[in-house]
LUMDREN-202639 format. One record per residue (C-alpha): residue number from 1; x, y, z. Coordinates in steps of 0.2 Angstrom, whole numbers, plus 5000, padded with zeros to 4 digits. Example, Ala and Ser with C-alpha at 12.3 -4.5 7.8 and 13.67 -1.06 7.14 Angstrom:
2
+-----+------+------+------+
: pos :    u :    v :    w :
+-----+------+------+------+
:   1 : 5062 : 4978 : 5039 :
:   2 : 5068 : 4995 : 5036 :
+-----+------+------+------+
***
This chain:
416
+-----+------+------+------+
: pos :    u :    v :    w :
+-----+------+------+------+
:   1 : 4926 : 5034 : 5559 :
:   2 : 4925 : 5052 : 5563 :
:   3 : 4908 : 5059 : 5568 :
:   4 : 4900 : 5076 : 5571 :
:   5 : 4896 : 5077 : 5589 :
:   6 : 4879 : 5085 : 5591 :
:   7 : 4875 : 5097 : 5606 :
:   8 : 4858 : 5088 : 5609 :
:   9 : 4851 : 5071 : 5605 :
:  10 : 4832 : 5073 : 5605 :
:  11 : 4821 : 5058 : 5605 :
:  12 : 4821 : 5049 : 5589 :
:  13 : 4829 : 5063 : 5579 :
:  14 : 4844 : 5074 : 5578 :
:  15 : 4832 : 5089 : 5578 :
:  16 : 4842 : 5103 : 5568 :
:  17 : 4858 : 5093 : 5572 :
:  18 : 4869 : 5104 : 5583 :
:  19 : 4888 : 5105 : 5583 :
:  20 : 4900 : 5104 : 5598 :
:  21 : 4902 : 5122 : 5598 :
:  22 : 4884 : 5124 : 5603 :
:  23 : 4878 : 5133 : 5587 :
:  24 : 4864 : 5126 : 5576 :
:  25 : 4871 : 5123 : 5559 :
:  26 : 4855 : 5126 : 5551 :
:  27 : 4855 : 5144 : 5558 :
:  28 : 4874 : 5148 : 5556 :
:  29 : 4873 : 5144 : 5537 :
:  30 : 4863 : 5159 : 5535 :
:  31 : 4869 : 5177 : 5535 :
:  32 : 4854 : 5182 : 5545 :
:  33 : 4857 : 5170 : 5559 :
:  34 : 4860 : 5185 : 5571 :
:  35 : 4842 : 5190 : 5568 :
:  36 : 4835 : 5173 : 5573 :
:  37 : 4830 : 5166 : 5591 :
:  38 : 4830 : 5148 : 5596 :
:  39 : 4813 : 5142 : 5601 :
:  40 : 4803 : 5126 : 5604 :
:  41 : 4789 : 5121 : 5592 :
:  42 : 4775 : 5111 : 5601 :
:  43 : 4763 : 5102 : 5590 :
:  44 : 4745 : 5102 : 5596 :
:  45 : 4739 : 5087 : 5587 :
:  46 : 4720 : 5088 : 5589 :
:  47 : 4720 : 5107 : 5588 :
:  48 : 4729 : 5109 : 5572 :
:  49 : 4740 : 5122 : 5580 :
:  50 : 4758 : 5123 : 5585 :
:  51 : 4763 : 5134 : 5600 :
:  52 : 4780 : 5142 : 5599 :
:  53 : 4788 : 5144 : 5616 :
:  54 : 4805 : 5150 : 5623 :
:  55 : 4818 : 5136 : 5622 :
:  56 : 4825 : 5139 : 5640 :
:  57 : 4821 : 5147 : 5656 :
:  58 : 4802 : 5149 : 5659 :
:  59 : 4797 : 5142 : 5642 :
:  60 : 4784 : 5156 : 5640 :
:  61 : 4773 : 5156 : 5625 :
:  62 : 4779 : 5167 : 5611 :
:  63 : 4765 : 5164 : 5598 :
:  64 : 4755 : 5151 : 5589 :
:  65 : 4753 : 5145 : 5571 :
:  66 : 4738 : 5138 : 5563 :
:  67 : 4745 : 5123 : 5553 :
:  68 : 4728 : 5119 : 5544 :
:  69 : 4724 : 5135 : 5536 :
:  70 : 4718 : 5125 : 5521 :
:  71 : 4707 : 5113 : 5531 :
:  72 : 4691 : 5117 : 5520 :
:  73 : 4700 : 5113 : 5504 :
:  74 : 4708 : 5097 : 5511 :
:  75 : 4691 : 5091 : 5518 :
:  76 : 4683 : 5094 : 5502 :
:  77 : 4696 : 5084 : 5493 :
:  78 : 4695 : 5069 : 5505 :
:  79 : 4676 : 5069 : 5505 :
:  80 : 4676 : 5068 : 5486 :
:  81 : 4687 : 5052 : 5486 :
:  82 : 4680 : 5036 : 5495 :
:  83 : 4696 : 5028 : 5498 :
:  84 : 4704 : 5044 : 5506 :
:  85 : 4688 : 5046 : 5516 :
:  86 : 4689 : 5029 : 5523 :
:  87 : 4708 : 5031 : 5528 :
:  88 : 4703 : 5048 : 5535 :
:  89 : 4690 : 5041 : 5546 :
:  90 : 4701 : 5026 : 5551 :
:  91 : 4714 : 5038 : 5557 :
:  92 : 4701 : 5048 : 5567 :
:  93 : 4694 : 5032 : 5575 :
:  94 : 4710 : 5023 : 5579 :
:  95 : 4726 : 5032 : 5580 :
:  96 : 4717 : 5049 : 5584 :
:  97 : 4706 : 5041 : 5598 :
:  98 : 4691 : 5050 : 5590 :
:  99 : 4700 : 5065 : 5585 :
: 100 : 4708 : 5071 : 5569 :
: 101 : 4727 : 5071 : 5568 :
: 102 : 4732 : 5088 : 5561 :
: 103 : 4751 : 5089 : 5567 :
: 104 : 4763 : 5075 : 5570 :
: 105 : 4780 : 5083 : 5568 :
: 106 : 4787 : 5100 : 5563 :
: 107 : 4804 : 5109 : 5560 :
: 108 : 4809 : 5126 : 5555 :
: 109 : 4818 : 5130 : 5539 :
: 110 : 4837 : 5136 : 5540 :
: 111 : 4832 : 5154 : 5538 :
: 112 : 4819 : 5153 : 5551 :
: 113 : 4806 : 5160 : 5539 :
: 114 : 4794 : 5144 : 5539 :
: 115 : 4788 : 5130 : 5548 :
: 116 : 4787 : 5113 : 5540 :
: 117 : 4774 : 5101 : 5546 :
: 118 : 4768 : 5083 : 5544 :
: 119 : 4749 : 5081 : 5545 :
: 120 : 4743 : 5063 : 5547 :
: 121 : 4725 : 5066 : 5543 :
: 122 : 4729 : 5075 : 5527 :
: 123 : 4743 : 5063 : 5522 :
: 124 : 4755 : 5077 : 5518 :
: 125 : 4769 : 5089 : 5523 :
: 126 : 4767 : 5108 : 5521 :
: 127 : 4778 : 5123 : 5523 :
: 128 : 4770 : 5137 : 5532 :
: 129 : 4776 : 5155 : 5531 :
: 130 : 4779 : 5161 : 5549 :
: 131 : 4776 : 5179 : 5544 :
: 132 : 4759 : 5177 : 5535 :
: 133 : 4753 : 5160 : 5541 :
: 134 : 4750 : 5155 : 5522 :
: 135 : 4756 : 5139 : 5514 :
: 136 : 4772 : 5140 : 5504 :
: 137 : 4771 : 5122 : 5497 :
: 138 : 4762 : 5106 : 5500 :
: 139 : 4769 : 5088 : 5497 :
: 140 : 4756 : 5074 : 5497 :
: 141 : 4765 : 5058 : 5504 :
: 142 : 4763 : 5041 : 5496 :
: 143 : 4749 : 5032 : 5504 :
: 144 : 4736 : 5039 : 5516 :
: 145 : 4746 : 5045 : 5532 :
: 146 : 4761 : 5056 : 5536 :
: 147 : 4770 : 5052 : 5552 :
: 148 : 4787 : 5057 : 5560 :
: 149 : 4800 : 5067 : 5552 :
: 150 : 4819 : 5072 : 5554 :
: 151 : 4829 : 5086 : 5547 :
: 152 : 4847 : 5084 : 5540 :
: 153 : 4861 : 5092 : 5550 :
: 154 : 4863 : 5106 : 5537 :
: 155 : 4844 : 5109 : 5538 :
: 156 : 4841 : 5108 : 5519 :
: 157 : 4832 : 5091 : 5519 :
: 158 : 4817 : 5083 : 5528 :
: 159 : 4813 : 5065 : 5529 :
: 160 : 4795 : 5060 : 5532 :
: 161 : 4788 : 5043 : 5536 :
: 162 : 4773 : 5038 : 5524 :
: 163 : 4766 : 5026 : 5536 :
: 164 : 4754 : 5017 : 5525 :
: 165 : 4765 : 5016 : 5510 :
: 166 : 4780 : 5008 : 5520 :
: 167 : 4792 : 5020 : 5514 :
: 168 : 4802 : 5036 : 5519 :
: 169 : 4802 : 5051 : 5507 :
: 170 : 4815 : 5064 : 5508 :
: 171 : 4811 : 5082 : 5503 :
: 172 : 4820 : 5098 : 5499 :
: 173 : 4815 : 5109 : 5514 :
: 174 : 4814 : 5125 : 5504 :
: 175 : 4804 : 5119 : 5489 :
: 176 : 4795 : 5103 : 5495 :
: 177 : 4802 : 5093 : 5480 :
: 178 : 4806 : 5075 : 5483 :
: 179 : 4824 : 5071 : 5482 :
: 180 : 4823 : 5053 : 5486 :
: 181 : 4815 : 5039 : 5495 :
: 182 : 4817 : 5021 : 5502 :
: 183 : 4807 : 5006 : 5507 :
: 184 : 4805 : 5002 : 5525 :
: 185 : 4797 : 4989 : 5536 :
: 186 : 4778 : 4990 : 5540 :
: 187 : 4772 : 5007 : 5547 :
: 188 : 4788 : 5017 : 5547 :
: 189 : 4789 : 5028 : 5562 :
: 190 : 4804 : 5037 : 5568 :
: 191 : 4818 : 5044 : 5557 :
: 192 : 4836 : 5049 : 5563 :
: 193 : 4850 : 5057 : 5553 :
: 194 : 4866 : 5050 : 5561 :
: 195 : 4885 : 5052 : 5559 :
: 196 : 4884 : 5070 : 5554 :
: 197 : 4871 : 5067 : 5541 :
: 198 : 4879 : 5052 : 5533 :
: 199 : 4865 : 5039 : 5536 :
: 200 : 4846 : 5039 : 5540 :
: 201 : 4839 : 5027 : 5552 :
: 202 : 4821 : 5022 : 5551 :
: 203 : 4812 : 5012 : 5564 :
: 204 : 4796 : 5003 : 5558 :
: 205 : 4784 : 4999 : 5572 :
: 206 : 4771 : 4988 : 5563 :
: 207 : 4752 : 4988 : 5566 :
: 208 : 4749 : 4996 : 5583 :
: 209 : 4730 : 4998 : 5581 :
: 210 : 4724 : 4980 : 5583 :
: 211 : 4719 : 4972 : 5600 :
: 212 : 4730 : 4957 : 5596 :
: 213 : 4742 : 4962 : 5610 :
: 214 : 4746 : 4946 : 5619 :
: 215 : 4764 : 4941 : 5617 :
: 216 : 4759 : 4925 : 5608 :
: 217 : 4751 : 4936 : 5594 :
: 218 : 4766 : 4947 : 5592 :
: 219 : 4769 : 4940 : 5575 :
: 220 : 4753 : 4948 : 5569 :
: 221 : 4760 : 4965 : 5570 :
: 222 : 4770 : 4964 : 5554 :
: 223 : 4788 : 4967 : 5548 :
: 224 : 4796 : 4978 : 5561 :
: 225 : 4814 : 4982 : 5558 :
: 226 : 4827 : 4996 : 5557 :
: 227 : 4832 : 5002 : 5540 :
: 228 : 4848 : 5011 : 5538 :
: 229 : 4852 : 5020 : 5522 :
: 230 : 4865 : 5031 : 5514 :
: 231 : 4858 : 5048 : 5516 :
: 232 : 4865 : 5054 : 5499 :
: 233 : 4860 : 5039 : 5488 :
: 234 : 4846 : 5032 : 5499 :
: 235 : 4853 : 5015 : 5496 :
: 236 : 4851 : 5002 : 5510 :
: 237 : 4866 : 5000 : 5521 :
: 238 : 4859 : 4988 : 5534 :
: 239 : 4843 : 4981 : 5542 :
: 240 : 4842 : 4977 : 5560 :
: 241 : 4828 : 4966 : 5567 :
: 242 : 4828 : 4967 : 5585 :
: 243 : 4818 : 4951 : 5587 :
: 244 : 4835 : 4941 : 5585 :
: 245 : 4844 : 4952 : 5597 :
: 246 : 4830 : 4951 : 5610 :
: 247 : 4829 : 4932 : 5608 :
: 248 : 4848 : 4931 : 5611 :
: 249 : 4846 : 4938 : 5628 :
: 250 : 4831 : 4928 : 5633 :
: 251 : 4818 : 4942 : 5630 :
: 252 : 4807 : 4932 : 5619 :
: 253 : 4791 : 4939 : 5625 :
: 254 : 4797 : 4957 : 5621 :
: 255 : 4790 : 4966 : 5606 :
: 256 : 4803 : 4971 : 5593 :
: 257 : 4794 : 4987 : 5588 :
: 258 : 4807 : 5000 : 5591 :
: 259 : 4798 : 5016 : 5597 :
: 260 : 4807 : 5033 : 5602 :
: 261 : 4825 : 5032 : 5603 :
: 262 : 4841 : 5042 : 5607 :
: 263 : 4859 : 5040 : 5602 :
: 264 : 4874 : 5043 : 5612 :
: 265 : 4885 : 5058 : 5607 :
: 266 : 4897 : 5047 : 5598 :
: 267 : 4883 : 5037 : 5589 :
: 268 : 4890 : 5021 : 5597 :
: 269 : 4875 : 5017 : 5608 :
: 270 : 4856 : 5017 : 5604 :
: 271 : 4844 : 5019 : 5618 :
: 272 : 4827 : 5013 : 5613 :
: 273 : 4809 : 5009 : 5619 :
: 274 : 4798 : 4995 : 5613 :
: 275 : 4780 : 4992 : 5613 :
: 276 : 4772 : 4987 : 5629 :
: 277 : 4788 : 4989 : 5640 :
: 278 : 4790 : 5000 : 5655 :
: 279 : 4808 : 5004 : 5652 :
: 280 : 4821 : 5005 : 5638 :
: 281 : 4836 : 4995 : 5631 :
: 282 : 4854 : 4999 : 5626 :
: 283 : 4860 : 4993 : 5609 :
: 284 : 4879 : 4993 : 5604 :
: 285 : 4880 : 4998 : 5586 :
: 286 : 4898 : 4991 : 5583 :
: 287 : 4894 : 4974 : 5590 :
: 288 : 4876 : 4973 : 5585 :
: 289 : 4870 : 4967 : 5602 :
: 290 : 4858 : 4973 : 5615 :
: 291 : 4870 : 4976 : 5630 :
: 292 : 4858 : 4982 : 5644 :
: 293 : 4840 : 4982 : 5649 :
: 294 : 4832 : 4995 : 5661 :
: 295 : 4815 : 4991 : 5668 :
: 296 : 4807 : 5007 : 5676 :
: 297 : 4794 : 5007 : 5690 :
: 298 : 4776 : 5002 : 5686 :
: 299 : 4762 : 5013 : 5691 :
: 300 : 4750 : 5002 : 5702 :
: 301 : 4736 : 5012 : 5695 :
: 302 : 4740 : 5008 : 5677 :
: 303 : 4727 : 4996 : 5669 :
: 304 : 4735 : 4979 : 5666 :
: 305 : 4725 : 4976 : 5650 :
: 306 : 4737 : 4979 : 5636 :
: 307 : 4723 : 4983 : 5624 :
: 308 : 4719 : 4999 : 5634 :
: 309 : 4737 : 5006 : 5631 :
: 310 : 4739 : 5020 : 5619 :
: 311 : 4744 : 5013 : 5602 :
: 312 : 4754 : 4998 : 5610 :
: 313 : 4764 : 5011 : 5620 :
: 314 : 4769 : 5009 : 5638 :
: 315 : 4783 : 5021 : 5638 :
: 316 : 4784 : 5033 : 5623 :
: 317 : 4798 : 5047 : 5623 :
: 318 : 4816 : 5047 : 5627 :
: 319 : 4830 : 5060 : 5626 :
: 320 : 4848 : 5062 : 5631 :
: 321 : 4857 : 5077 : 5638 :
: 322 : 4871 : 5085 : 5628 :
: 323 : 4885 : 5078 : 5639 :
: 324 : 4878 : 5060 : 5636 :
: 325 : 4877 : 5057 : 5655 :
: 326 : 4858 : 5057 : 5658 :
: 327 : 4842 : 5050 : 5649 :
: 328 : 4825 : 5057 : 5651 :
: 329 : 4811 : 5045 : 5649 :
: 330 : 4792 : 5048 : 5647 :
: 331 : 4782 : 5034 : 5655 :
: 332 : 4767 : 5037 : 5645 :
: 333 : 4754 : 5024 : 5652 :
: 334 : 4762 : 5025 : 5669 :
: 335 : 4759 : 5044 : 5670 :
: 336 : 4777 : 5050 : 5675 :
: 337 : 4793 : 5055 : 5668 :
: 338 : 4810 : 5052 : 5675 :
: 339 : 4829 : 5056 : 5673 :
: 340 : 4840 : 5041 : 5672 :
: 341 : 4859 : 5041 : 5675 :
: 342 : 4867 : 5033 : 5659 :
: 343 : 4881 : 5025 : 5668 :
: 344 : 4872 : 5016 : 5682 :
: 345 : 4854 : 5016 : 5674 :
: 346 : 4848 : 5022 : 5691 :
: 347 : 4832 : 5032 : 5689 :
: 348 : 4828 : 5049 : 5699 :
: 349 : 4812 : 5055 : 5706 :
: 350 : 4796 : 5050 : 5697 :
: 351 : 4788 : 5066 : 5691 :
: 352 : 4770 : 5065 : 5689 :
: 353 : 4763 : 5069 : 5672 :
: 354 : 4747 : 5066 : 5662 :
: 355 : 4750 : 5054 : 5647 :
: 356 : 4768 : 5061 : 5644 :
: 357 : 4771 : 5057 : 5625 :
: 358 : 4787 : 5064 : 5620 :
: 359 : 4804 : 5070 : 5628 :
: 360 : 4816 : 5082 : 5621 :
: 361 : 4830 : 5094 : 5627 :
: 362 : 4829 : 5112 : 5631 :
: 363 : 4840 : 5125 : 5621 :
: 364 : 4853 : 5126 : 5634 :
: 365 : 4853 : 5108 : 5637 :
: 366 : 4849 : 5109 : 5655 :
: 367 : 4832 : 5103 : 5655 :
: 368 : 4821 : 5088 : 5648 :
: 369 : 4805 : 5095 : 5641 :
: 370 : 4790 : 5083 : 5640 :
: 371 : 4773 : 5085 : 5632 :
: 372 : 4759 : 5080 : 5643 :
: 373 : 4745 : 5075 : 5630 :
: 374 : 4733 : 5072 : 5644 :
: 375 : 4735 : 5089 : 5652 :
: 376 : 4738 : 5100 : 5637 :
: 377 : 4754 : 5107 : 5643 :
: 378 : 4773 : 5104 : 5642 :
: 379 : 4784 : 5102 : 5658 :
: 380 : 4803 : 5105 : 5660 :
: 381 : 4813 : 5093 : 5671 :
: 382 : 4831 : 5097 : 5677 :
: 383 : 4843 : 5085 : 5671 :
: 384 : 4855 : 5088 : 5685 :
: 385 : 4842 : 5085 : 5699 :
: 386 : 4828 : 5076 : 5691 :
: 387 : 4816 : 5088 : 5698 :
: 388 : 4802 : 5097 : 5690 :
: 389 : 4806 : 5115 : 5684 :
: 390 : 4790 : 5122 : 5677 :
: 391 : 4774 : 5118 : 5667 :
: 392 : 4767 : 5129 : 5653 :
: 393 : 4749 : 5127 : 5646 :
: 394 : 4748 : 5124 : 5627 :
: 395 : 4735 : 5118 : 5615 :
: 396 : 4724 : 5102 : 5613 :
: 397 : 4734 : 5086 : 5614 :
: 398 : 4752 : 5091 : 5612 :
: 399 : 4764 : 5077 : 5606 :
: 400 : 4780 : 5082 : 5596 :
: 401 : 4791 : 5095 : 5603 :
: 402 : 4806 : 5101 : 5593 :
: 403 : 4820 : 5114 : 5594 :
: 404 : 4818 : 5127 : 5580 :
: 405 : 4822 : 5145 : 5575 :
: 406 : 4811 : 5160 : 5571 :
: 407 : 4814 : 5178 : 5567 :
: 408 : 4820 : 5187 : 5583 :
: 409 : 4805 : 5199 : 5584 :
: 410 : 4792 : 5186 : 5579 :
: 411 : 4776 : 5184 : 5589 :
: 412 : 4765 : 5176 : 5577 :
: 413 : 4758 : 5176 : 5559 :
: 414 : 4750 : 5193 : 5554 :
: 415 : 4737 : 5184 : 5543 :
: 416 : 4732 : 5166 : 5539 :
+-----+------+------+------+
***
């Protein structure tokens, strides 16, 4: 099977899937591509803002976008509906740790004119004009919470997990109109367009807000499996329940909830994290088997009580460099990040970080960029040396970090 080799493989999604030539297809499809600049979007979940920073070098801040310009209208709508209010408050008290969740994921449109954002507390996806800060369109997802997204390699479609409805909905990125959807396991989470946009992979993580975290009670977490669909017809191609694959290699006490993941450049291997585990696993797509397991160091200061870990995470965030030789892992509850050699699975220096919650790749592919949710900053780590490059302060509780494009002279919305 011939495949399109992306330049970057970002944790859990092929962000604006990039070609081997090193040019973002979503940008080159536009005549105005020369007028765009590559950036990183940093979603500040508790702030309701997204910082826009340079994608390489010193990662300096360029501007900021308010992703909840319609906050008053949305809150009025929620307060008028008892069911919506219950879910809104539940998200705040459980997933949000006492805070509203205003931005989970975000991407740019192919022409760089708008930012498309999933907003968990408002259960929607919106497109925000980067020139004015105003909303272009709004799509209320099925159910009561919007989660992770992914953009197709041509940049024209965005897939969003409607986590309480157990489905993924695919939208036209320009209009916000739904073009398709498919059913998933319980609590769909990450989405990935693979094989040049031929398939969509969705990872359902089940219930992560209960205190039933003992391995003996793992069955209470729900139906957690990977759903693979045809990205054109949205028909199911295959499902993968890692429970059987884990049991086959003696890991019966491991959770089968697949968290952040990264594919190898040829799509043949999947590297994924699971709930409660300080490390990651390697899965061979062709043989349908888990082939290697990497356990990373435990921080002796980490609380041993699983119920204190953030949403069943231990490590949450993984990315791969463009060459496919190095992995970068965010050790969320162990408060470090590290670069791992893919061939030997030997980790490099443990870079101290405060609740690192995501890992992505810089625009030039040289650095891993992690979000430090506990310190309100992003940090770049050199893939070659494993050493820290720099840190940049951002807004309150940064989570998702994505490569994107904005107009070359953009410094922030003029209104909004």
